[in-house]
C-alpha positions as CSV (number, residue, x, y, z in Angstrom):
1,X,-14.0,47.5,25.5
2,X,-17.2,47.0,23.9
3,X,-15.5,46.9,20.5
4,X,-12.8,45.0,21.9
5,X,-15.1,42.4,23.2
6,X,-17.2,42.5,20.0
7,X,-14.3,41.6,17.6
8,X,-13.2,38.6,19.8
9,X,-16.2,37.7,20.1
10,X,-16.4,37.0,16.1
11,X,-13.1,35.9,15.7
12,X,-13.5,33.3,18.6
13,X,-16.5,32.0,17.6
14,X,-16.0,31.5,13.8
15,X,-12.7,29.6,14.2
16,X,-13.8,27.7,16.6
17,X,-16.8,26.9,13.8
18,X,-14.4,26.6,11.0
19,X,-11.8,24.2,13.0
20,X,-15.0,22.2,13.9
21,X,-16.5,21.7,10.9
22,X,-12.9,20.9,9.1
23,X,-12.5,18.7,11.5
24,X,-16.3,17.1,11.3
25,X,-15.8,17.0,8.1
26,X,-12.9,14.0,8.2
27,X,-13.8,12.6,11.9
28,X,-11.9,9.5,11.0
29,X,-8.5,11.3,10.5
30,X,-9.2,13.8,13.5
31,X,-9.3,10.1,15.5
32,X,-6.1,8.9,13.7
33,X,-4.3,12.3,15.5
34,X,-5.5,11.6,18.5
35,X,-4.0,8.4,18.7
36,X,-0.8,9.8,18.3
37,X,-1.5,11.6,21.3
38,X,-2.5,8.8,23.4
39,X,0.8,6.8,22.2
40,X,3.5,5.6,24.7
41,X,5.6,8.5,23.9
42,X,3.3,11.3,24.2
43,X,0.6,11.1,27.0
44,X,0.8,7.6,27.2
45,X,-2.5,7.3,27.3
46,X,-3.5,3.7,25.7
47,X,-6.8,3.1,27.3
48,X,-8.4,5.6,25.3
49,X,-7.2,4.4,22.0
50,X,-10.2,2.1,21.0
51,X,-12.7,5.3,21.9
52,X,-10.4,7.3,19.8
53,X,-13.3,8.0,17.1
54,X,-16.1,8.8,19.5
55,X,-14.1,11.7,21.4
56,X,-13.0,12.8,17.9
57,X,-16.6,13.0,17.5
58,X,-17.5,14.3,20.8
59,X,-14.7,17.1,20.8
60,X,-15.8,18.9,17.2
61,X,-19.4,18.8,17.7
62,X,-18.9,20.6,21.1
63,X,-16.0,22.8,19.2
64,X,-19.0,23.9,16.8
65,X,-21.7,24.4,19.3
66,X,-19.5,26.6,21.5
67,X,-18.5,28.7,18.7
68,X,-22.2,29.5,17.9
69,X,-23.2,29.5,21.2
70,X,-21.1,32.2,21.7
71,X,-21.9,34.0,18.7
72,X,-26.2,34.0,19.6
73,X,-25.0,35.0,23.6
74,X,-26.7,30.9,24.7
75,X,-25.7,30.2,28.2
76,X,-22.8,32.8,28.0
77,X,-21.3,31.7,31.7
78,X,-21.2,27.9,30.7
79,X,-20.0,28.6,27.1
80,X,-17.0,30.9,28.5
81,X,-15.8,28.5,30.8
82,X,-16.4,26.1,28.3
83,X,-14.1,28.0,25.9
84,X,-11.5,28.7,28.6
85,X,-10.6,25.1,29.8
86,X,-10.7,23.9,25.7
87,X,-8.2,26.2,24.6
88,X,-5.8,25.8,28.3
89,X,-6.1,22.1,27.2
90,X,-5.2,22.7,23.4
91,X,-2.4,25.4,24.7
92,X,-0.9,22.9,26.9
93,X,-1.2,19.8,24.4
94,X,0.2,21.7,21.6
95,X,3.5,23.4,23.8
96,X,4.1,19.8,25.6
97,X,4.1,18.3,21.7
98,X,5.8,21.3,19.8
99,X,8.4,21.5,22.9
100,X,8.8,17.7,22.9
101,X,8.7,17.3,19.0
102,X,6.2,14.3,19.9
103,X,3.2,14.9,17.2
104,X,4.1,17.2,14.2
105,X,0.4,18.5,13.3
106,X,-2.2,19.1,15.6
107,X,-4.4,18.4,12.9
108,X,-5.9,21.5,14.5
109,X,-7.8,22.2,11.1
110,X,-7.4,18.9,9.6
111,X,-5.6,18.5,6.3
112,X,-7.3,22.0,4.7
113,X,-4.3,24.5,7.3
114,X,-1.1,22.2,8.0
115,X,1.0,23.6,10.6
116,X,3.9,23.5,12.5
117,X,3.2,22.7,16.2
118,X,5.3,26.2,16.8
119,X,2.6,28.0,14.7
120,X,-0.5,26.1,16.6
121,X,1.1,27.0,20.0
122,X,1.5,30.4,19.0
123,X,-2.4,30.2,17.7
124,X,-3.7,28.5,21.0
125,X,-2.0,31.7,22.8
126,X,-4.0,34.1,20.6
127,X,-6.7,32.4,21.2
128,X,-6.2,32.2,24.6
129,X,-5.6,36.3,24.8
130,X,-8.7,36.5,22.9
131,X,-10.8,34.6,25.4
132,X,-9.4,36.0,28.2
133,X,-10.7,39.8,27.0
134,X,-14.2,38.3,26.7
135,X,-13.8,36.8,30.4
136,X,-13.1,40.1,31.3
137,X,-15.6,42.4,29.2
138,X,-18.2,39.4,29.8
139,X,-20.7,41.5,30.7
140,X,-20.8,43.4,26.6
141,X,-21.7,40.0,25.5
142,X,-25.2,40.1,24.8
143,X,-27.2,37.7,23.3
144,X,-29.2,37.8,19.9
145,X,-33.0,36.6,19.7
146,X,-35.0,35.2,22.0
147,X,-34.2,32.2,24.6
148,X,-36.5,30.0,22.7
149,X,-34.8,31.0,19.1
150,X,-31.2,30.4,20.8
151,X,-32.4,27.2,21.8
152,X,-33.8,26.2,18.7
153,X,-30.6,27.3,16.8
154,X,-28.3,25.3,19.1
155,X,-30.2,22.1,18.7
156,X,-30.3,22.7,14.6
157,X,-27.1,23.0,14.5
158,X,-26.6,19.9,17.2
159,X,-28.7,17.9,14.6
160,X,-26.3,19.3,11.8
161,X,-23.5,17.8,13.1
162,X,-24.6,14.5,13.6
163,X,-25.9,14.3,10.1
164,X,-22.5,15.5,8.7
165,X,-21.1,13.0,11.4
166,X,-23.3,10.5,10.1
167,X,-22.7,10.9,6.4
168,X,-19.3,11.2,6.0
169,X,-19.1,7.8,8.7
170,X,-20.7,5.9,6.4
171,X,-19.2,7.7,2.8
172,X,-16.4,9.3,2.8
173,X,-15.2,13.5,3.9
174,X,-17.2,15.9,1.9
175,X,-14.3,17.9,1.0
176,X,-11.1,16.1,0.3
177,X,-8.2,18.0,1.4
178,X,-5.4,15.7,1.5
179,X,-3.1,15.2,-1.8
180,X,-4.6,12.0,-2.7
181,X,-8.0,13.6,-4.1
182,X,-9.9,12.9,-7.2
183,X,-7.9,13.8,-10.3
184,X,-4.3,13.6,-8.3
185,X,-1.8,12.1,-10.0
186,X,0.1,10.3,-7.6
187,X,3.5,10.2,-9.5
188,X,3.2,13.7,-9.8
189,X,2.9,14.0,-6.1
190,X,6.1,12.1,-5.4
191,X,8.3,13.9,-7.3
192,X,10.3,16.8,-6.2
193,X,10.5,19.8,-8.5
194,X,14.3,21.0,-9.8
195,X,14.4,24.1,-8.1
196,X,12.4,22.8,-4.7
197,X,14.6,24.1,-1.9
198,X,17.1,21.6,-0.6
199,X,17.6,20.8,3.5
200,X,20.3,22.8,5.1
201,X,22.6,21.2,7.6
202,X,25.3,22.7,10.2
203,X,28.4,20.4,10.8
204,X,30.2,21.2,14.4
205,X,33.4,20.0,14.0
206,X,35.4,19.3,17.2
207,X,39.5,19.4,16.8
208,X,42.1,19.9,19.4
209,X,44.1,22.5,18.4
210,X,47.4,23.7,19.8
211,X,46.3,21.1,22.8
212,X,43.2,22.9,23.5
213,X,39.5,21.3,22.2
214,X,37.7,23.5,19.8
215,X,34.5,23.0,17.6
216,X,34.0,25.2,14.3
217,X,30.5,25.0,12.7
218,X,30.3,24.9,9.0
219,X,27.3,24.0,6.5
220,X,29.3,20.8,5.1
221,X,32.5,21.6,4.3
222,X,35.8,19.9,6.4
223,X,37.5,22.8,8.1
224,X,40.8,23.7,6.4
225,X,42.5,24.2,10.3
226,X,46.1,22.2,11.4
227,X,44.8,19.9,14.6
228,X,43.7,16.6,15.9
229,X,39.9,15.6,14.0
230,X,37.9,14.1,17.1
231,X,34.5,14.1,16.3
232,X,31.3,15.8,14.2
233,X,27.7,16.6,15.4
234,X,25.2,17.2,12.6
235,X,22.2,19.4,12.6
236,X,19.3,20.4,10.6
237,X,19.0,24.0,10.5
238,X,16.2,24.3,7.6
239,X,14.3,21.4,6.3
240,X,14.0,21.0,2.5
241,X,11.0,20.7,-0.1
242,X,9.4,17.5,1.0
243,X,6.9,16.2,-1.6
244,X,3.0,16.1,-0.5
245,X,2.6,12.2,-1.3
246,X,6.3,9.5,0.3
247,X,6.0,6.4,1.9
248,X,3.5,5.2,-1.4
249,X,4.9,1.6,-2.5
250,X,3.3,-1.3,-3.8
251,X,5.3,-4.5,-2.9
252,X,5.3,-7.8,-2.8
253,X,8.0,-11.0,-2.1
254,X,10.3,-8.4,-1.8
255,X,9.5,-6.8,-5.3
256,X,8.6,-3.0,-5.6
257,X,5.5,-3.0,-7.9
258,X,5.3,0.8,-7.7
259,X,6.4,2.2,-11.2
260,X,4.4,-0.8,-13.3
261,X,1.1,-0.3,-11.2
262,X,1.3,3.4,-11.2
263,X,1.9,3.6,-15.4
264,X,-1.4,1.4,-15.6
265,X,-4.5,2.1,-17.4
266,X,-8.1,0.9,-16.1
267,X,-6.7,-0.2,-12.5
268,X,-9.5,-1.0,-9.5
269,X,-7.1,-0.8,-6.0
270,X,-9.1,-2.3,-2.9
271,X,-7.1,-0.9,0.3
272,X,-7.6,-2.5,3.2
273,X,-5.2,-0.8,5.8
274,X,-5.4,-3.1,8.6
275,X,-7.0,-6.3,8.7
276,X,-6.9,-6.8,12.3
277,X,-9.9,-3.9,12.5
278,X,-11.1,-3.8,8.7
279,X,-14.7,-4.4,8.6
280,X,-15.4,-7.3,7.0
281,X,-18.9,-6.6,5.8
282,X,-17.2,-4.4,3.4
283,X,-15.5,-7.6,1.3
284,X,-18.9,-9.2,0.1
285,X,-20.0,-6.2,-2.3
286,X,-16.3,-5.8,-2.9
287,X,-16.0,-8.9,-4.2
288,X,-19.1,-8.4,-6.4
289,X,-17.5,-4.7,-7.4
290,X,-13.9,-6.1,-7.9
291,X,-15.7,-9.7,-10.4
292,X,-17.1,-6.8,-12.5
293,X,-13.9,-5.1,-12.9
294,X,-12.1,-8.2,-14.1
295,X,-14.9,-9.0,-16.6
296,X,-15.0,-5.4,-18.0
297,X,-10.9,-5.4,-18.6
298,X,-10.2,-3.8,-15.7
299,X,-7.3,-4.9,-13.4
300,X,-7.5,-5.4,-9.9
301,X,-5.1,-5.4,-7.0
302,X,-5.5,-5.0,-3.1
303,X,-3.2,-2.7,-0.8
304,X,-2.8,-3.3,2.6
305,X,-0.3,-3.2,5.7
306,X,-0.8,-6.2,7.6
307,X,1.0,-9.2,6.7
308,X,0.9,-11.4,3.6
309,X,-0.5,-14.7,5.5
310,X,-3.7,-12.6,6.5
311,X,-4.0,-10.8,3.3
312,X,-3.8,-14.3,1.6
313,X,-6.1,-15.8,4.3
314,X,-8.7,-13.6,3.7
315,X,-8.3,-13.9,-0.2
316,X,-9.2,-17.1,0.4
317,X,-12.0,-16.4,2.7
318,X,-14.0,-13.5,0.7
319,X,-12.8,-15.7,-2.9
320,X,-11.7,-12.3,-3.7
321,X,-9.5,-12.4,-7.4
322,X,-6.7,-10.2,-6.7
323,X,-3.7,-10.4,-4.7
324,X,-2.7,-7.6,-2.2
325,X,0.7,-5.7,-2.5
326,X,2.2,-4.1,0.5
327,X,2.0,-0.3,1.8
328,X,2.9,1.8,4.9
329,X,-0.3,2.2,6.9
330,X,-0.4,6.1,7.2
331,X,-0.1,6.3,4.0
332,X,-2.7,4.0,3.0
333,X,-5.1,6.0,5.7
334,X,-4.1,9.2,4.8
335,X,-5.2,7.6,0.8
336,X,-9.1,6.9,2.1
337,X,-10.6,6.8,5.0
338,X,-12.7,3.3,4.8
339,X,-11.3,0.6,6.1
340,X,-12.2,-1.4,3.1
341,X,-12.2,1.4,0.5
342,X,-12.0,1.5,-3.1
343,X,-9.7,3.4,-5.6
344,X,-9.6,3.8,-9.4
345,X,-6.5,4.6,-11.2
346,X,-5.5,5.7,-14.5
347,X,-1.5,5.4,-14.7
348,X,-1.6,6.7,-11.6
349,X,-4.4,9.7,-11.6
350,X,-7.1,9.0,-9.3
351,X,-10.2,8.7,-11.1
352,X,-12.8,7.8,-8.4
353,X,-12.7,7.1,-4.6
354,X,-15.6,5.3,-2.6
355,X,-16.3,4.1,0.8
356,X,-16.9,0.3,0.6
357,X,-20.6,1.2,1.3
358,X,-20.4,3.0,-2.5
359,X,-18.5,0.3,-3.8
360,X,-21.9,-0.3,-6.4
361,X,-21.7,3.1,-7.3
362,X,-18.2,2.7,-8.5
363,X,-18.2,3.6,-12.7
364,X,-16.7,0.0,-14.6
365,X,-17.6,0.5,-18.4
366,X,-16.1,-2.2,-20.5
367,X,-12.3,-1.1,-21.3
368,X,-12.4,-0.5,-25.2
369,X,-10.8,-3.8,-26.9
370,X,-10.7,-5.3,-23.6
371,X,-10.3,-9.7,-23.5
372,X,-13.6,-11.4,-23.2
373,X,-14.9,-12.3,-19.5
374,X,-12.7,-14.3,-17.2
375,X,-14.0,-17.5,-16.0
376,X,-13.7,-17.1,-12.2
377,X,-14.7,-20.2,-10.9
378,X,-12.0,-21.6,-13.5
379,X,-9.3,-19.3,-12.0
380,X,-9.7,-20.1,-8.2
381,X,-9.8,-23.7,-9.2
382,X,-6.5,-22.9,-10.4
383,X,-5.2,-21.0,-8.3
384,X,-5.6,-23.5,-6.0
385,X,-3.7,-25.6,-8.2
386,X,-0.7,-23.7,-8.0
387,X,-0.6,-23.3,-4.1
388,X,-0.7,-27.8,-4.5
389,X,1.7,-27.7,-7.2
390,X,4.4,-26.1,-4.7
391,X,3.0,-27.4,-1.5
392,X,6.2,-30.2,-1.3
393,X,8.6,-28.7,-3.6
394,X,8.9,-26.4,-0.9
395,X,9.7,-28.7,1.4
396,X,12.1,-30.8,-0.8
397,X,14.3,-27.2,-1.2
398,X,15.3,-26.7,2.3
399,X,19.0,-27.2,3.2
400,X,18.3,-28.6,6.5
401,X,16.3,-31.1,9.1
402,X,15.2,-28.3,11.2
403,X,14.6,-25.8,8.0
404,X,11.9,-28.4,7.0
405,X,10.8,-28.3,10.4
406,X,10.2,-25.2,10.9
407,X,8.7,-24.9,7.1
408,X,6.3,-28.0,7.6
409,X,5.4,-26.7,11.0
410,X,4.3,-23.4,9.5
411,X,2.6,-25.0,6.4
412,X,0.0,-27.2,9.2
413,X,1.8,-29.9,8.8
414,X,2.7,-33.1,11.4
415,X,6.1,-34.6,11.8
416,X,5.0,-37.8,9.8
417,X,3.7,-35.9,6.8
418,X,6.5,-33.3,6.5
419,X,9.0,-36.0,7.4
420,X,7.8,-38.6,4.8
421,X,8.9,-38.8,1.1
422,X,8.1,-35.8,-0.3
423,X,9.2,-36.8,-3.7
424,X,6.1,-39.4,-3.7
425,X,3.7,-37.0,-2.0
426,X,4.2,-34.6,-4.6
427,X,3.7,-37.2,-7.5
428,X,0.1,-37.9,-6.0
429,X,-0.7,-34.1,-6.3
430,X,1.0,-33.6,-9.7
431,X,-1.8,-36.4,-11.1
432,X,-4.5,-35.4,-9.4
433,X,-3.3,-31.6,-10.8
434,X,-2.8,-33.4,-14.4
435,X,-6.5,-34.9,-13.9
436,X,-8.7,-31.5,-14.2
437,X,-5.8,-30.1,-16.4
438,X,-6.4,-32.5,-18.9
439,X,-9.9,-32.7,-18.9
440,X,-10.3,-28.8,-19.4
441,X,-7.5,-29.0,-22.4
442,X,-9.6,-31.9,-23.8
443,X,-13.0,-29.3,-23.7
444,X,-11.7,-26.5,-24.1
445,X,-8.2,-25.7,-25.1
446,X,-5.4,-24.1,-22.6
447,X,-7.0,-21.8,-20.6
448,X,-4.8,-18.8,-21.1
449,X,-5.1,-15.3,-19.4
450,X,-8.2,-14.3,-21.3
451,X,-9.5,-17.4,-19.6
452,X,-8.4,-16.8,-16.3
453,X,-6.3,-13.9,-16.1
454,X,-2.5,-13.1,-16.6
455,X,-1.5,-14.3,-13.1
456,X,-3.4,-17.7,-13.8
457,X,-2.0,-18.3,-17.4
458,X,0.7,-20.7,-16.7
459,X,-0.6,-22.5,-13.6
460,X,-1.9,-25.4,-16.2
461,X,1.6,-24.8,-18.0
462,X,3.2,-25.8,-14.5
463,X,1.4,-28.8,-14.2
464,X,2.7,-30.2,-17.5
465,X,5.8,-29.5,-17.1
466,X,5.6,-31.5,-13.6
467,X,4.0,-34.2,-15.7
468,X,6.2,-34.5,-18.8
469,X,4.9,-37.7,-20.1
470,X,2.2,-35.6,-21.0
471,X,4.1,-32.8,-22.6
472,X,4.0,-34.6,-26.3
473,X,0.2,-34.8,-26.1
474,X,-0.5,-31.4,-25.3
475,X,2.9,-29.5,-26.4
476,X,0.7,-28.5,-29.8
477,X,-1.8,-26.6,-27.7
478,X,0.6,-25.0,-25.1
479,X,2.2,-23.6,-28.9
480,X,-1.1,-22.6,-30.1
481,X,-1.9,-20.9,-27.2
482,X,1.5,-18.4,-27.1
483,X,0.9,-18.0,-30.9
484,X,-2.5,-16.1,-29.6
485,X,-1.0,-14.3,-27.0
486,X,-2.6,-16.1,-24.2
487,X,0.6,-17.1,-22.6
488,X,4.3,-15.7,-22.7
489,X,6.3,-17.0,-26.0
490,X,9.3,-18.0,-24.0
491,X,7.0,-20.1,-21.5
492,X,6.3,-22.5,-25.1
493,X,9.8,-21.9,-26.1
494,X,10.9,-23.7,-23.0
495,X,8.8,-26.6,-23.4
496,X,9.3,-26.9,-26.7
497,X,13.1,-27.3,-25.8
498,X,12.3,-29.5,-22.7
499,X,10.6,-31.7,-25.1
500,X,12.9,-32.0,-27.5
501,X,16.0,-33.0,-25.0
502,X,13.7,-35.2,-23.5
503,X,13.7,-37.3,-27.3
504,X,17.2,-37.0,-27.4
505,X,17.1,-34.3,-30.2
506,X,18.8,-30.5,-30.5
507,X,16.8,-28.1,-28.6
508,X,15.6,-24.9,-30.6
509,X,16.1,-21.6,-28.0
510,X,18.7,-22.9,-25.5
511,X,16.7,-22.8,-22.3
512,X,17.9,-26.6,-21.3
513,X,21.2,-27.3,-19.4
514,X,22.6,-30.1,-17.2
515,X,24.2,-30.0,-14.6
516,X,26.7,-33.2,-13.0
517,X,29.0,-33.6,-9.9
518,X,31.7,-35.6,-11.9
519,X,33.3,-34.9,-15.1
520,X,30.7,-34.2,-17.2
521,X,30.1,-30.7,-15.6
522,X,27.4,-28.5,-16.5
523,X,26.2,-27.6,-20.2
524,X,23.2,-25.9,-22.3
525,X,22.1,-28.8,-24.1
526,X,23.0,-28.9,-27.7
527,X,21.3,-26.5,-30.3
528,X,20.6,-26.9,-33.5
529,X,22.1,-24.3,-35.7
530,X,23.9,-22.5,-32.7
531,X,25.3,-19.3,-34.8
532,X,22.0,-18.0,-35.0
533,X,20.5,-19.3,-31.5
534,X,20.8,-15.6,-29.9
535,X,18.7,-14.2,-33.2
536,X,16.2,-17.3,-32.3
537,X,15.7,-16.1,-28.4
538,X,15.3,-12.5,-29.0
539,X,12.3,-13.5,-31.8
540,X,10.6,-15.7,-28.6
541,X,10.7,-13.0,-26.3
542,X,14.1,-13.7,-23.9
543,X,16.1,-10.7,-22.8
544,X,19.1,-12.6,-22.0
545,X,21.3,-14.1,-24.6
546,X,22.3,-17.5,-24.9
547,X,25.8,-16.5,-22.8
548,X,24.5,-14.2,-20.3
549,X,21.1,-17.1,-19.6
550,X,24.1,-19.4,-19.2
551,X,25.8,-17.7,-16.3
552,X,22.2,-17.7,-14.9
553,X,22.1,-21.0,-14.6
554,X,25.7,-22.1,-13.8
555,X,26.8,-19.2,-12.0
556,X,28.5,-15.7,-13.2
557,X,32.7,-17.6,-14.0
558,X,30.2,-19.8,-16.3
559,X,31.6,-19.9,-20.0
560,X,29.1,-20.8,-23.1
561,X,30.7,-23.2,-24.8
562,X,28.3,-24.6,-27.5
563,X,27.8,-28.9,-28.0
564,X,26.8,-31.4,-30.7
565,X,24.8,-34.7,-30.2
566,X,27.8,-36.5,-30.6
567,X,30.1,-35.1,-27.6
568,X,26.8,-35.1,-25.5
569,X,26.6,-39.0,-26.4
């Protein structure tokens, strides 16, 4: 018994210390797990959710101290009772989780060692047996050192735990056990090996055979029986391989940008998984570091699970110079334990990961051959102009009065405003926008992507498009910007075609069309040298042929036929 108690004492003490320290390395992650247990569909203890982090810290510190106390023989009776009560509670919890399949990972060893619910329950049963042995043979648990030394060691362990807790909460976990650790490649983590095991399903087919109901079980193939098929039930009997990284996406406006950004070099990603409880103080230093990143040639985006309205409001409030994209909240919580936090990605590989407190430590050497520094104040002004450029146009595109009312109210407009002459109000905004853009044109030239970034580089182009009387004056400036790579060549080509059509001349690239509700119908405005049109379009950067482009404009049944100026007249 003495030997059995000694072995049990070491195993239980060491396991409690290791388990506690692993969770102490990531108390935020353990708090997420507690919130899973507090959920309505599990223990229904919603009132504890706001205190999940405090409870997590308390539990893991107690876990470590009990392990140390057991090894030292400190307060033997209190320690044994505490161990017993704790293991009884967690045994019940893991059994409940496994039996009802509520929480698929108990979090006993954090992300370091993943256990299934039944594995967690089995582990707790073993610990329960070992602790009962300690109870029965408690007279063999002899203390080490003097009472004062034991007290000092327990106090030192407590201070050590508090120091670790403070450090990881103000920064990030000391050791990162998650699949998003520094050096990991997200695309590799999402891939499934060719030889990976596939899930195995069991199918129970119900038939009426010779007047009797029978169930035939297969692994997928349809039973070869003579009878009337009634129904089938499917059960997974063996799970297939699941990649360590899943549910990772980068989406905006219904479009998936995941592949694009995971194949981008020098990408800084700001993660704020929930703006409802984000630390707003973090966005001041984040603005500073992201502005620096943009100036040094980096691409910058944000990832959040909050709505686009909330992220855009945040961008406006802190004058951030990047857009947010959507990603699953659980995934973002797994990536970084800071809200907000910062990553640097290079072709999908995580190069740096920082808490917002450490944002100034983000290493941002200037990217080789990067374009000149961005004019961030000008970018902000142009982004604001871009919103005004579409303000009433959105309303004009609505199909009904109710739709217009709903959109107008969502934009914060009064009934008088969204029911007025929208075209006239938009013309006023277009004129005001043009005053600013024209002033910049005259002093500095075209504000292309080297000045305001790629996303803002077409704002001035849009403003000019909506002030067609100014196009003849500034078309040479736009063409020069396209030749310099400041805006796409397709944009300059489209504006040149529009100018030629306004002048009553043949266009060059076939971008302009007309559509009437009478016998004139729809047609592409005449082009010069129609036989070489597709070649010119390709050289200008257009991906579609004129035939494909015409179908995009006028419908899939439209057949492109070249027109002459004489026919048009």
